[in-house]
C-alpha positions as CSV (number, residue, x, y, z in Angstrom):
1,X,0.0,0.0,0.0
2,X,1.0,3.6,-0.3
3,X,1.4,5.7,2.8
4,X,0.9,9.4,2.4
5,X,2.7,11.9,4.7
6,X,1.6,15.5,4.6
7,X,4.3,17.7,6.2
8,X,3.4,21.2,7.3
9,X,6.6,23.2,7.5
10,X,8.6,26.4,6.8
11,X,11.8,26.4,4.8
12,X,13.6,28.4,7.5
13,X,12.7,25.9,10.2
14,X,15.8,23.9,11.2
15,X,13.8,21.2,12.9
16,X,11.9,20.7,9.6
17,X,15.2,19.8,7.9
18,X,16.2,17.5,10.7
19,X,12.7,16.0,10.7
20,X,13.0,15.4,7.0
21,X,16.1,13.3,7.6
22,X,14.4,11.3,10.4
23,X,11.3,10.7,8.2
24,X,13.5,9.5,5.4
25,X,15.2,7.0,7.7
26,X,11.8,5.7,8.6
27,X,10.8,5.3,5.0
28,X,14.0,3.4,4.2
29,X,13.2,1.1,7.1
30,X,9.9,0.1,5.6
31,X,10.7,-0.8,2.0
32,X,7.6,-3.0,1.7
33,X,5.5,0.2,1.5
34,X,5.5,3.1,-0.9
35,X,5.5,6.5,0.9
36,X,4.4,9.7,-0.7
37,X,5.5,12.9,1.0
38,X,3.8,16.2,0.4
39,X,5.0,19.5,1.8
40,X,2.5,22.2,2.9
41,X,3.2,25.9,3.6
42,X,3.5,27.5,7.0
43,X,5.1,30.9,7.6
44,X,6.8,31.2,10.9
45,X,7.2,34.9,10.3
46,X,4.1,35.9,8.3
47,X,4.6,39.6,8.9
48,X,8.3,39.5,7.8
49,X,9.1,42.3,5.3
50,X,9.4,41.2,1.7
51,X,13.1,42.0,1.8
52,X,13.6,40.0,5.0
53,X,15.6,41.3,8.0
54,X,19.2,41.3,9.2
55,X,19.5,37.9,11.0
56,X,21.5,39.3,14.0
57,X,19.0,42.1,14.6
58,X,16.0,39.7,14.2
59,X,17.3,37.0,16.5
60,X,18.6,39.5,19.1
61,X,15.1,40.9,19.3
62,X,13.5,37.5,19.4
63,X,15.8,35.8,22.0
64,X,16.9,38.8,24.1
65,X,20.6,38.8,23.1
66,X,22.9,37.7,20.3
67,X,24.8,35.5,22.7
68,X,21.6,33.6,23.5
69,X,21.0,33.2,19.7
70,X,24.5,31.8,19.3
71,X,23.9,29.3,22.1
72,X,20.8,28.1,20.4
73,X,22.5,27.9,17.0
74,X,25.3,25.7,18.6
75,X,22.7,23.3,20.0
76,X,20.9,23.1,16.7
77,X,24.1,22.5,14.8
78,X,24.8,19.5,17.1
79,X,21.4,18.0,16.5
80,X,21.7,18.6,12.7
81,X,25.2,17.0,12.6
82,X,23.8,13.9,14.3
83,X,21.6,13.5,11.2
84,X,24.4,14.1,8.7
85,X,23.4,17.7,8.0
86,X,26.4,20.1,8.0
87,X,24.6,23.2,9.3
88,X,26.6,26.4,8.8
89,X,24.3,28.9,10.5
90,X,27.1,31.5,10.9
91,X,26.9,32.0,7.1
92,X,23.3,33.2,7.3
93,X,23.1,37.0,7.1
94,X,19.4,37.6,6.6
95,X,16.1,36.0,7.9
96,X,14.0,35.9,4.7
97,X,10.3,36.2,3.9
98,X,9.4,32.7,2.8
99,X,6.2,33.3,0.9
100,X,7.9,33.1,-2.5
101,X,9.7,29.9,-1.6
102,X,6.3,28.3,-0.7
103,X,5.0,29.3,-4.1
104,X,7.9,27.6,-5.7
105,X,7.2,24.5,-3.6
106,X,3.6,24.6,-4.7
107,X,4.7,24.6,-8.3
108,X,7.1,21.8,-7.7
109,X,4.2,19.7,-6.3
110,X,2.3,20.1,-9.6
111,X,5.1,18.4,-11.5
112,X,6.2,15.8,-9.0
113,X,9.6,17.3,-7.9
114,X,8.5,18.9,-4.6
115,X,10.8,16.8,-2.3
116,X,13.8,17.6,-4.4
117,X,13.1,21.3,-4.4
118,X,12.5,21.3,-0.7
119,X,15.9,19.6,-0.2
120,X,17.6,22.2,-2.3
121,X,15.9,25.1,-0.4
122,X,16.9,23.6,3.0
123,X,20.5,23.1,1.8
124,X,20.7,26.6,0.3
125,X,19.7,28.2,3.6
126,X,21.1,26.0,6.4
127,X,24.3,24.7,4.7
128,X,25.2,27.4,2.2
129,X,23.8,30.4,4.1
130,X,22.1,31.8,1.1
131,X,19.2,34.2,1.2
132,X,16.3,32.1,-0.1
133,X,14.1,35.3,-0.2
134,X,16.2,36.4,-3.2
135,X,14.8,35.5,-6.6
136,X,18.1,34.3,-8.0
137,X,18.6,32.0,-5.1
138,X,15.1,30.6,-5.5
139,X,15.6,30.0,-9.2
140,X,18.9,28.2,-8.6
141,X,17.4,25.9,-5.9
142,X,14.3,25.3,-8.0
143,X,16.4,24.3,-11.0
144,X,18.7,22.1,-9.0
145,X,15.6,20.4,-7.5
146,X,14.2,19.5,-11.0
147,X,12.0,22.5,-12.0
148,X,12.3,24.4,-15.2
149,X,14.0,27.7,-14.4
150,X,12.1,29.7,-17.0
151,X,8.8,28.3,-15.7
152,X,9.6,29.3,-12.2
153,X,10.6,32.8,-13.3
154,X,7.4,33.3,-15.1
155,X,5.4,32.2,-12.1
156,X,7.2,34.5,-9.7
157,X,6.6,37.5,-12.0
158,X,2.8,36.8,-11.8
159,X,0.3,35.8,-9.2
160,X,0.3,32.0,-9.8
161,X,0.3,30.0,-6.7
162,X,-0.4,33.0,-4.4
163,X,-4.0,32.1,-3.5
164,X,-3.2,28.4,-3.3
165,X,-0.4,29.0,-0.8
166,X,-2.6,31.2,1.3
167,X,-5.4,28.7,1.3
168,X,-3.1,25.9,2.4
169,X,-1.6,27.9,5.2
170,X,-5.0,28.9,6.4
171,X,-6.0,25.2,6.6
172,X,-3.0,24.5,8.8
173,X,-3.8,27.3,11.2
174,X,-7.4,26.3,11.3
175,X,-6.3,22.8,12.1
176,X,-4.6,24.3,15.2
177,X,-1.0,23.9,14.0
178,X,1.1,26.4,16.0
179,X,4.6,24.9,15.4
180,X,6.4,23.0,12.7
181,X,7.2,20.5,11.5
182,X,3.9,18.8,11.8
183,X,3.3,15.4,10.1
184,X,0.0,13.9,9.1
185,X,0.1,10.2,8.1
186,X,-2.7,9.0,5.9
187,X,-4.9,11.8,7.2
188,X,-5.2,9.8,10.5
189,X,-2.0,9.8,12.7
190,X,-0.2,13.0,13.5
191,X,3.4,13.5,14.6
192,X,4.3,16.9,16.0
193,X,7.9,18.0,15.8
194,X,11.1,16.4,14.5
195,X,10.6,13.2,16.5
196,X,13.0,10.2,16.4
197,X,12.8,7.9,13.5
198,X,11.1,5.2,15.7
199,X,8.1,7.5,16.2
200,X,7.6,7.8,12.5
201,X,7.9,4.0,12.2
202,X,5.3,3.5,14.8
203,X,3.0,5.9,13.0
204,X,3.5,4.0,9.7
205,X,2.6,0.7,11.4
206,X,-0.6,2.2,12.7
207,X,-1.9,2.9,9.2
208,X,-0.2,0.1,7.2
209,X,-1.0,-3.6,7.4
210,X,2.0,-5.9,8.1
211,X,3.8,-7.3,5.2
212,X,2.9,-10.9,4.3
213,X,5.1,-13.5,5.9
214,X,7.9,-14.8,3.5
215,X,7.6,-18.5,4.1
216,X,7.6,-21.8,2.1
217,X,4.7,-24.2,2.5
218,X,4.2,-27.9,1.5
219,X,3.2,-28.0,-2.2
220,X,4.2,-24.3,-2.6
221,X,6.5,-22.8,-5.2
222,X,9.8,-22.8,-3.2
């Protein structure tokens, strides 16, 4: 059977990238089932200016001091490294507005390359320290993830995907989602946060029947 995992996330959420790796480990551990992952928008900073903000100023205001922000970054880097993710948060100069990135992800879903584009956006921000609010960075990530660059550029110059992203985000907030990542397995089982791989496996087993036993019987074909 096919298991569907809907992930509500933001592209600047470090736990969403870590959760992606833990989810992928769970998927590899259940090869007998196909798993389809879909990413849904959630802006952690919905009032962020379109041009973003200086990261040091933003996080100093959010956490009370730059020193506290650096402590949290160090803790996050340790957690990411444990999942094989080489975070380089010190490279990030700006906290971006992520609405355009979510539009790109919406388009990627239409042509079946959403997971690849999400991976490239996460990498661009957390590993390469790029400003994913900039159009050129978005185009590079989209192309690397499998989208046609000209198609993305045309979309970003118009209004395509704007209403769709707003509707999806409103659904998440109506559902009561207040933090990301938030995982919904087969519209039934929910997992809040970047839980250990075992938690995802348990969720899969709640919705998927066990694989048939691989045995030989008298008169069988083995």
